[in-house]
Each structure stands twice: as structure tokens, then as C-alpha cells.
N, C-alpha and C positions, 0 to 999 in steps of 0.2 A: 971133584965136587968143589964148587966155589961158594963163597958166602961172605957176607959183610957183617961184622960185629961192631956195634956202636953202644956207647953208654951215654945216656941223656939224663941230666939232672934237671928236674923241673920243680920250681917252687910253686906248688899247686895253689896255695893260699893267695900269693901275689897274682898269679895268673887268673884265678877266679875273680878277684877284685877288679883287675884290669878289664876282664871280659864283661863283668857286670856293669862297670862304668860306661864302657863302649855301647853296650846294649841299651842302657837307660838313655844315654845321650842321643843315640841315633834313632831310637824308636819314635820319639816325638817328631823328629825331622822327617822320618819316613811317612808317618801318618799325615803330617801336614802336606807333604809332597803328593801323596795319593789323593788327598782332598782337593788340592789345587788342580790336578789332572782331571778329576771327575767333574769339577765345576766348569773347566774349559770345554768338556765334551758336550755340555748341555747348552744348546743355542736358544736364543730368544726369538720366538716366531708365533704368529697367530695360527699358523697351519700346523696340524699334527705331523710328527716325524714319520718317516717310512718304517715299516716293520723291520726289526733287527738293528735299527740305528738308535742312538741315545734319544730320549724324549726331548721334545721342545718345551720350553717354559713360556707362558704367556707374559707374565709380569716379573719373572725372576725369582719367584718364591721357592721353587725346587732348588735352584742354585744356592740361595741363601740358607736353605735348610741343611745342607751338607756340612757336617761338623766332624771333629775328631776329639778323642779323649784318650789319655794314657793313664793307666792305674798308678797308684802311689809308688808301688814297688818297681814300676817299669817293666813288668812281666808281659803285658799285652797292651795293644791299642785297638780302639774301635773307630772305624771311619764309616760314615754313611749319613743318610738323611734322618734327621731327628723327627720322630712322630709328634713331638710337642710343637715343633715349628711348622711342620707340614704333616698332613694326615698320613695314613698308612698306604696311600696310593702309590708311593715310590716302590713299595714291595711288589705291587702288581705290574708296574712298568719294568722292573728289573727281571722278574721271573715269568711274567705273563700269567694268565689265569682269569678266573671269574670272580667278581665281587658282587655280593648281595647287597643291594641298596633298599632300605626300608623307607617307604614314603612317610613323610611327617604328617601328623594330624593337625588340622587347623584348630586354633584356640578361639572358640566362639565366646563372645561376651556382649553384654548389653551395649548397644550403640554401634556394634559392628554388623556387617552383612553376613547372611548365612542362609542355608536352605530352610524353607518353611513349609513346603508342600511338594509332594511328588505323586499324587494320586492319578493325575492325568497321563503319567508317563514322562512328562517334562518336569524338570526340577525348577521350582520357583524360588528365587532368591529375593530377600527383602531385609530391611534394617530390623535388627532384633531389639524389641523394646521391653520385654519382660523376661523374668527368670525362666518361665515355662517355655518361651520361644527359644531361649538358649539351650535348654535341655532337649527340646524337640530337634533343634538344629544338630546337636551332637549325635542324637540317635539316628537321624536321617543320614548324617555324614558316614556313620558306620555302616548303614544299610546300603547306601548308594556307592560309596567308595570303600570297599573292603580293604583290609590290610593287603597291600600288594608288595611283594618283594621282587624288585626288578634285578635281573642278572645283567651285569655289564661285563663284556669280554674285553680283556686287555691283551694285546699282542706283546710278545717279548720285545722290550726296548732296553737292553742292559746298558748301564753306564758305570756302575761301580766295579764289576768284574773286569771289564776292559781297562779301566783306569788302573786297577791293581796290576794286571798283567803287563800293561805298558810301562809301569813304574818299576818293575822288578830289577831291571838292569841298574837303574839309578840308585835304588835302595841298597842293593848289594855293594855297589861301588862306594856309597856313603858309609856303609857299615865297615867295610875293609879299611877305608881311610881313617875312620874313627878308632878302630882297633889298633892301627899303626900309631896313631897319635897318643893313645892311652899309655 
């Protein structure tokens, strides 16, 4: 029977501190790198992208909406499109699915145009001059154009997951280098 016996002395407090510093330092860089890769995947074009390919952006709003944040302790980082800067449409692009869109009601007021009659089957529009006409226009609007919820289908056009998977090699190399430096 053969065997190897070794004794290792590890200063766990120093090792943990060193590891923590490396994680905190490299996590922000990794998140920034994934953000940069994701932004590069999104091309600007008026035409929609093919299914399965990253979405196109018309004016660059989706690209600008991709941000990253690292928590104060450096325990985790979030990378992705901000719903504050861009709506939740990015979620539908990434994973595909159906979005329910509710049509907006018109706000009728005195001086604006609106429906005033529909008895003949045709809707008659005119300038609203009185409060009664405004109330009638709102009632006709509800009767003629009921609340409609339109379903819009989005094909899968992932951009964040491929950016992360494409960045894994660079992230691990950066972490190893940071750990060796610490």
C-alpha cells in the first residue's frame, strides 16, 4: 500500500480576507464586462432581428438601458436592462412569451373632438362644446370601443444569457488573476 502524508498549515483568517478582497474587486469588473458584451450583441437597425438572435434596437434605447450594480458587501452583482430606463419589454425579448397590452382610453374634454352619435351604425365625431357632450363621448367610447386587451407574441431573442456564457472564460481568468494579486 502506498500513500502520501502531508501537513498543511493554513491561516484561514488571512486566506478569507484575501479571497474576499479578490471577490469584491473582480465582481465589479466581471459585471461591467458582461454588460459590455451584452451591449455589443444588440445591433441598431430599423428591421426586427431574426428569431433566436439578439434583438435590434431602433434608436439605441435597449443598449443604453443595460446597466450593472454590485451590492455594498460585494456578494453579488446584477446585470441587465433597467425597467426604469426601458420598459419590461426586454424580459419578453430574452425569454419570449406573450404580453397583454391594454388599450388606452381617450381623455375627452371641452374643445377636443369626440364621438357624439352612433344611432345610424356609423360613429359621428364632432367638436365637444358642453360638459354633457363630453360625458356622452365618454359613454359612447366605452360602448363602441370596449376595453380590449391585445396579446402580442414575442419570439425568444436572448441577449443577456449569451453575453454571460460568452464572458465566463474572461471572468474566471480575471478572478484567478485577482486572487493571485491579492
